[in-house]
C-alpha positions in Angstrom: 22.5 22.4 1.0 20.1 25.1 0.1 16.6 24.0 -0.8 16.7 25.1 -4.4 20.0 23.3 -5.0 18.6 20.2 -3.2 15.5 20.3 -5.3 17.4 20.7 -8.6 19.9 18.0 -7.7 17.2 15.5 -6.8 15.4 16.3 -10.1 18.5 15.8 -12.2 19.4 12.5 -10.5 15.8 11.2 -10.9 15.5 12.3 -14.5 18.9 10.8 -15.4 17.9 7.5 -13.8 14.5 7.5 -15.5 15.8 8.4 -19.0 18.7 5.9 -18.6 16.4 3.0 -17.8 13.2 4.0 -19.6 14.5 5.8 -22.7 11.7 7.2 -25.0 9.1 5.6 -22.6 9.9 8.5 -20.2 7.3 10.4 -22.2 4.5 8.4 -20.6 5.3 9.7 -17.1 5.9 13.2 -18.5 2.4 13.3 -20.2 0.9 12.1 -16.9 2.6 14.9 -15.0 1.7 17.6 -17.5 -2.0 16.5 -17.5 -2.2 16.5 -13.7 -0.5 20.0 -13.5 -3.2 21.3 -15.9 -5.9 19.9 -13.8 -4.7 21.3 -10.5 -4.0 24.7 -12.1 -7.3 25.2 -13.9 -9.8 23.1 -11.9 -8.6 22.7 -8.3 -12.2 22.1 -7.0 -12.6 18.9 -8.9 -8.9 18.1 -9.1 -9.0 14.9 -6.9 -11.6 13.1 -9.1 -10.3 14.5 -12.4 -6.7 13.6 -11.5 -7.8 10.1 -10.4 -9.7 9.6 -13.7 -6.9 11.1 -15.8 -4.0 9.1 -14.3 -6.0 5.8 -14.2 -7.2 6.2 -17.7 -3.7 6.9 -18.9 -2.6 3.9 -16.9 -5.0 1.8 -19.1 -3.6 3.3 -22.3 -0.1 2.8 -21.0 -0.8 -1.0 -20.6 -2.4 -1.2 -24.0 0.0 0.8 -26.0 0.9 -2.2 -28.2 -2.7 -2.1 -29.5 -1.9 1.2 -31.0 1.3 0.1 -32.7 3.6 1.6 -30.0 6.5 -0.2 -28.4 5.8 -2.0 -25.1 7.1 -0.1 -22.1 10.0 -1.6 -20.1 9.5 -3.0 -16.5 11.4 0.1 -15.3 8.9 2.4 -17.0 6.0 0.4 -15.4 7.6 0.9 -11.9 7.9 4.7 -12.5 4.4 5.0 -13.8 2.8 3.1 -10.9 4.4 5.3 -8.3 3.8 8.4 -10.3 0.1 7.6 -10.5 -0.1 7.6 -6.7 1.8 10.8 -6.4 -0.4 12.7 -8.9 -3.7 11.7 -7.2 -2.3 12.6 -3.8 -1.0 16.0 -5.2 -4.4 16.9 -6.5 -6.0 16.1 -3.1 -3.3 18.2 -1.3 -3.9 21.2 -3.6 -7.6 21.1 -3.0 -7.0 20.8 0.7 -4.7 23.9 0.5 -7.4 26.0 -1.3 -10.1 25.0 1.2 -7.8 25.7 4.1 -7.1 29.2 2.8 -10.8 29.9 2.2 -11.5 28.8 5.8 -8.8 31.2 7.1 -10.3 34.1 5.2 -13.8 33.4 6.4 -13.0 32.7 10.0 -10.1 35.1 10.4 -8.1 32.4 12.0 -5.4 29.9 11.0 -6.6 26.6 9.5 -6.5 23.6 11.8 -5.6 21.3 9.0 -2.5 19.3 9.9 0.3 19.0 7.4 -1.1 20.9 4.4 1.2 22.3 1.7 2.4 25.9 2.0 1.6 27.0 -1.6 0.2 25.7 -4.9 3.2 24.1 -6.6 4.4 25.4 -10.0 5.1 23.2 -13.0 8.7 23.1 -12.0 7.8 22.0 -8.4 5.5 19.3 -9.8 8.2 18.0 -12.1 10.7 18.0 -9.2 8.4 16.1 -7.0 7.5 13.6 -9.7 11.0 12.8 -10.7 12.7 13.1 -7.3 15.2 10.3 -7.3 14.2 9.0 -3.9 12.0 5.9 -4.3 11.3 6.8 -7.9 11.0 3.0 -8.8 10.9 1.2 -5.5 8.8 3.4 -3.3 7.7 4.0 -0.7 5.0 6.5 -1.7 5.2 9.9 0.0 3.0 13.0 -0.3 4.1 16.3 -1.7 4.0 17.7 1.8 6.6 15.2 2.9 8.7 16.1 -0.1 8.3 19.9 0.7 9.3 19.3 4.3 12.4 17.4 3.2 13.4 20.4 1.0 13.0 22.9 3.8 14.6 20.7 6.5 16.7 22.6 9.0 19.9 21.2 10.5 19.4 18.1 8.5 22.9 17.0 9.4 21.8 16.7 13.0 19.1 14.0 12.1 20.6 10.6 13.1 20.5 8.4 10.0 23.2 5.7 10.4 21.6 3.8 13.3 18.0 3.6 11.8 19.5 2.8 8.4 21.4 -0.2 9.8 18.3 -1.3 11.7 16.5 -1.5 8.4 19.3 -3.2 6.6 20.4 -5.8 9.2 17.9 -8.5 8.0 18.2 -7.8 4.3 21.0 -10.4 3.7 18.9 -13.0 5.5 15.8 -12.2 3.4 17.8 -12.2 0.2 19.5 -15.6 1.1 16.1 -17.1 2.0 14.6 -15.8 -1.2 17.3 -17.3 -3.4 17.5 -20.6 -1.5 13.8 -21.4 -1.2 13.0 -20.2 -4.8 15.6 -22.6 -6.1 14.0 -25.6 -4.3 10.4 -24.5 -5.0 10.4 -22.8 -8.4 7.1 -21.2 -9.5 7.5 -22.7 -13.0 6.8 -26.2 -11.6 3.2 -25.2 -10.8 2.6 -24.6 -14.5 3.9 -28.1 -15.5 1.8 -31.1 -16.2 3.8 -33.1 -13.7 2.6 -30.9 -10.9 -1.0 -32.0 -11.3 0.2 -35.6 -10.9 1.5 -35.0 -7.4 -0.4 -35.9 -4.3 -3.1 -33.4 -3.1 -1.2 -32.6 0.1 1.9 -31.7 -2.0 -0.1 -29.4 -4.2 -1.7 -27.8 -1.2 1.7 -27.3 0.6 3.4 -25.8 -2.5 1.6 -22.5 -2.1 3.3 -22.0 1.3 6.9 -21.8 0.0 5.8 -19.7 -3.0 4.3 -17.1 -0.7 7.4 -17.3 1.5 9.6 -16.5 -1.5 7.2 -13.7 -2.5 7.5 -12.2 1.0 11.3 -12.5 1.2 11.7 -10.7 -2.1 9.6 -7.7 -1.0 11.0 -7.7 2.5 14.5 -7.3 1.1 13.5 -4.7 -1.5 11.3 -2.6 0.7 13.7 -2.6 3.7 16.5 -1.4 1.3 14.2 1.3 -0.1 13.3 2.5 3.3 17.0 2.7 4.2 17.6 4.8 1.1 15.0 7.3 2.2 16.6 7.4 5.7 20.1 8.2 4.3 18.6 11.1 2.5 16.6 12.3 5.5 13.3 12.0 3.8 10.4 11.5 6.1 12.3 12.4 9.3 9.9 13.9 11.8 10.0 14.4 15.6 8.5 11.4 17.4 5.9 13.8 18.9 4.3 14.3 15.4 3.0 10.7 15.6 3.6 10.2 11.9 1.8 7.5 9.9 3.3 5.5 6.9 2.5 7.4 3.7 0.6 10.3 5.4 3.2 11.9 7.7 2.5 13.8 10.9 -1.0 13.4 12.5 -0.7 16.1 15.2 0.8 19.5 15.4 4.3 19.3 16.8 6.7 21.9 18.2 9.7 20.4 19.9 11.0 22.2 23.0 14.2 24.1 22.2 15.7 23.0 25.6 15.4 19.2 25.0 16.9 17.0 22.3 14.6 16.1 19.4 14.1 12.4 18.8 13.2 11.6 15.2 11.5 8.7 13.5 11.0 7.6 9.9 7.5 6.2 10.2 6.4 8.3 7.2 8.5 6.3 4.8 7.9 2.9 6.4 6.6 0.5 3.9 6.7 -2.9 5.6 6.4 -4.3 9.1 7.9 -7.8 8.5 7.1 -9.2 12.0 3.5 -8.1 12.1 2.9 -9.1 8.5 3.8 -12.7 9.5 2.4 -12.8 13.0 -0.7 -10.6 13.1 -3.9 -12.5 13.6 -6.4 -11.0 11.2 -6.6 -10.7 7.4 -7.4 -7.0 7.7 -4.4 -6.4 9.9 -2.2 -8.3 7.4 -3.1 -5.7 4.8 -2.2 -2.9 7.2 1.4 -4.0 7.7 2.1 -4.8 4.0 3.0 -2.0 1.5 2.0 0.4 4.2 2.4 3.7 2.3 0.2 2.4 -0.6 -2.4 1.1 2.0 -2.6 4.7 3.4 -3.1 6.0 -0.1 -5.9 3.4 -0.8 -7.6 4.2 2.4 -7.6 7.9 2.1 -8.3 8.3 -1.6 -10.3 5.2 -2.5 -11.8 3.5 0.5 -13.2 6.8 2.0 -14.7 7.8 -1.3 -16.1 4.3 -2.2 -19.8 4.4 -3.5 -20.9 2.0 -0.8 -21.7 2.1 3.0 -20.9 -1.5 3.9 -17.4 -2.2 5.2 -17.1 -5.4 3.1 -18.4 -3.7 -0.1 -16.0 -0.7 0.4 -13.2 -3.2 1.0 -14.1 -5.0 -2.2 -14.1 -1.7 -4.2 -10.8 -0.8 -2.7 -9.3 -4.2 -3.6 -10.7 -3.9 -7.2 -8.9 -0.5 -7.6 -5.7 -1.9 -6.1 -5.9 -4.8 -8.6 -6.4 -2.4 -11.5 -3.4 -0.3 -10.3 -1.2 -3.4 -10.2 -2.1 -4.4 -13.8 -4.6 -6.0 -16.1 -3.7 -9.6 -15.4 -6.8 -11.6 -14.3 -4.8 -13.2 -11.5 -4.6 -9.8 -9.7 -8.4 -9.5 -9.6 -9.0 -13.1 -8.6 -6.6 -12.6 -5.7 -7.6 -9.2 -4.5 -11.3 -9.9 -4.7 -10.9 -13.0 -2.5 -9.9 -10.7 0.3 -13.4 -9.3 1.0 -14.7 -12.9 1.2 -12.0 -13.6 3.8 -12.9 -10.4 5.7 -16.5 -11.3 5.8 -15.6 -14.8 7.1 -13.4 -13.6 9.9 -15.9 -10.9 10.9 -18.7 -13.5 11.0 -16.6 -16.0 13.1 -15.5 -13.3 15.5 -19.1 -12.2 16.1 -20.7 -15.7 16.1 -17.9 -17.9 17.7 -15.1 -15.9 19.4 -17.4 -13.7 21.3 -18.9 -16.8 23.0 -15.6 -18.2 24.1 -13.7 -17.9 27.4 -10.4 -16.1 27.4 -8.6 -19.4 27.1 -10.9 -20.4 24.2 -10.3 -17.0 22.5 -6.5 -17.6 22.8 -6.7 -20.8 20.8 -9.3 -19.3 18.5 -6.7 -16.6 17.6 -4.0 -19.2 16.9 -6.3 -21.0 14.5 -7.4 -17.7 13.0 -3.7 -16.8 12.4 -3.0 -20.2 10.7 -6.0 -19.7 8.4 -5.0 -16.1 7.7 -1.6 -17.2 6.5 -3.1 -20.0 4.3 -5.5 -17.5 2.8 -2.6 -15.2 1.9 -0.7 -18.3 0.5 -3.7 -19.1 -1.6 -4.2 -15.5 -2.9 -0.5 -15.1 -3.6 -0.8 -17.9 -6.2 -3.1 -15.7 -8.4 -0.8 -12.7 -7.9 2.3 -14.6 -9.2 0.7 -16.9 -11.8 -1.1 -13.9 -13.3 -3.3 -15.6 -15.9 -6.8 -16.8 -15.6 -5.9 -20.3 -16.8 -2.9 -20.8 -14.5 -4.6 -19.4 -11.4 -7.8 -21.4 -11.7 -5.8 -24.5 -12.7 -3.9 -24.3 -9.4 -6.9 -23.3 -7.3 -8.9 -26.1 -8.9 -6.2 -28.6 -8.1 -6.7 -27.9 -4.4 -10.5 -27.7 -4.8 -10.8 -23.9 -4.2 -10.3 -24.7 -0.5 -9.9 -21.2 0.8 -13.2 -20.0 -0.8 -14.9 -23.1 0.6 -13.5 -22.6 4.1 -14.5 -18.9 4.0 -18.1 -19.6 3.0 -18.3 -22.3 5.7 -17.1 -19.8 8.3 -19.6 -17.2 7.1 -22.4 -19.7 7.4 -21.3 -21.0 10.8 -20.7 -17.5 12.3 -24.1 -16.3 11.1 -25.9 -19.4 12.4 -24.3 -19.1 15.9 -24.7 -15.4 16.0 -28.5 -15.3 15.4 -31.0 -14.5 18.1 -28.6 -12.9 20.5 -30.8 -9.8 21.1 -30.2 -6.1 21.4 -27.0 -6.6 23.4 -25.4 -8.4 20.5 -26.5 -5.8 18.0 -25.1 -3.1 20.2 -21.8 -4.9 20.4 -21.8 -5.5 16.7 -22.2 -1.8 16.1 -19.3 -1.1 18.4 -17.2 -3.6 16.6 -18.0 -2.0 13.2 -16.9 1.4 14.6 -13.7 -0.3 15.9 -13.1 -1.7 12.4 -13.4 1.7 10.9 -11.0 3.1 13.4 -8.5 0.3 12.8 -8.8 0.8 9.0 -8.1 4.5 9.5 -5.0 3.7 11.5 
């Protein structure tokens, strides 16, 4: 269908869904959209920082509305508001990039080399259509305005194969759903909050976080795989494989398919989860890369890169703090997310001080131990994420003697002790490793 019809139909569907599930609370998202539109219209130079401040401050008000005598928002409203916050910050950055690209074209008399920038400054109607597009409005994945604009102007969209990739995403969903229901029935989270739980053996308490995190993963695997499939059926995020698209960001290179050869498409732009690598990657930092991938792209490009620190660990800590704030005000989020930088420091220290000294066979076994500890660290942090409160989180962590923080501190000390005195060669290698970390984080 024609782009204007496609745009209007997507808006009507999205608004109808939002109003039906959120009711009067739809006003929260509308106020956020109007405020962002005013920022990008009248102050594009400072739009990224202003939009981030505006949307995050409104997110604080949104979560404290009951303090002002207003009704509490529904969970559906919270889902809409979370994803809308990401969209508005991204939109402000894209508008600034557009203006800068146009200025560069005027000054250099050549076309800008910026890849994937928007074609024009969106009107209020365009911003509303992007904000309330029904695709992923509550479930994600996050996608940029450029991805949305490309979707509207898609040519020969009926020729893009959707059935096969859609089924590929859905084939494991029944398994994930069954495992979620079965394991959560045997290991209910409510048991952790009971007095009887603390009377159980230490090993039982330590083990319990494993099925809890398993249930947590199965729930999101099923939800996100289904959300990705819904994007695929609409054709959103379909780009030629030669564009080398990244989750959340879209194409990374200029692409012009040959008219004489068939075009192979992928949907990497709307990919939000890599289930296999989430479970079986070795490092904590890689585990973050494969989980909620579109949001990780947003965090890296709009938070990590602009963090007020130079150190990789401190920038990671800042990014995790912002991620915790975006998720909510529950203390458990902050306790969990701010444990990640400690784990990152531990694995970096052990890699430099221990793994670098081992033979290939030793490194093989080191990686297996590393993987096991990575999974236990995520089990441990998940407990704060699901228990939410300060009391419940520290009560559980205390019952297993804060073991992950203890192991992380021990690894940091051991790695630093063994890594001392290795001379300029080691320092040079360390510098190379830090650059590699930056490249991996960028990917």
